[in-house]
C-alpha positions, 0 to 999 in steps of 0.5 A: 301252658294249658291256661295260656292257650285256654285263655288266648284261643279257645275261651278269648275274653273278647270272643266268648264274653265281648270284653274290651270293644270299645278299646277294638273299636276304638284302636284298630285303626292304626298300629300306633293305636293298636301298640298303645292299646296293648301296651297300656292293657297289659300294664294295667291289667297285670298290676290292677289283678295284684290289687285287686286279689290282694284287696279281696282276700285281705279286706273283703272276704275276712270282712264278709264285704263282698257285696263291695267288691264291684265298687273297690275293684273299680276303684283300684282300676282306676287308681293303678291306672293313674300310678301307671301313667304317672310312674311312666311319665317319670321313668319311661318317658319315651314309653309313656309318649306312645301310651299317655292317651290310651292310659284312661280309655283302658282304665275305664274298659269293661276288659279291665273289670271283666277279667278281674271278676271273671277269674277272680273264683278261677284262681288259687293263689295270686300268682295265678290269678295273675297268671289267668289275667295276663294270658286274657291279656294276651288274647286281647292284643292278639284280636287287637293285631288280628283286626288292626291287620284285617282293617289296614287291608280293608282300607285299600278296598270299596266298602259298601255304601250301606255298611259303616265302618264299626259296623263291618268290624263287628261284623268281622270279630263275628266271624273271627269268634266263630273262626276261633270256636273251632278250637274248643274241640282241641280243648279235650286234647289240653 
């Protein structure tokens, strides 16, 4: 529970490390886009965390090949996204129709590689690694839901002429980040 609250509210990967911003800027304009981005990110993060952890523990560490971590993790994430796309297309076609355009974007997102690399040293086993990555995906989902609801409310009002929509989203994201900093005081009580 401590890891979940920490990853979602206190150390949210989007707000602290600014990972996954490209997905947030592109997919928070409609709730359908937000759903597709969340589902594809969660599937790819969960499945690639298994492959990445096993690659690191069984291949890179025993043979002192840690220098190849970035390259192999990027390759693993790309392969997992292709496998997820193929599996969804052949098994759960109704879900595939909703997320098919978001899987390629999620596979090259900084969120995927960032969570894989940042959480590698924090975990003690594969289950812990998967859980931390899943909690980071939940934090990403929370930010997407928040920004989608805020952006839907912004469509009813007039935007200032000098501020574009992407600029406004980044300003709102900064304000949310400052608001979430208030949760850092709660970390001592977890």
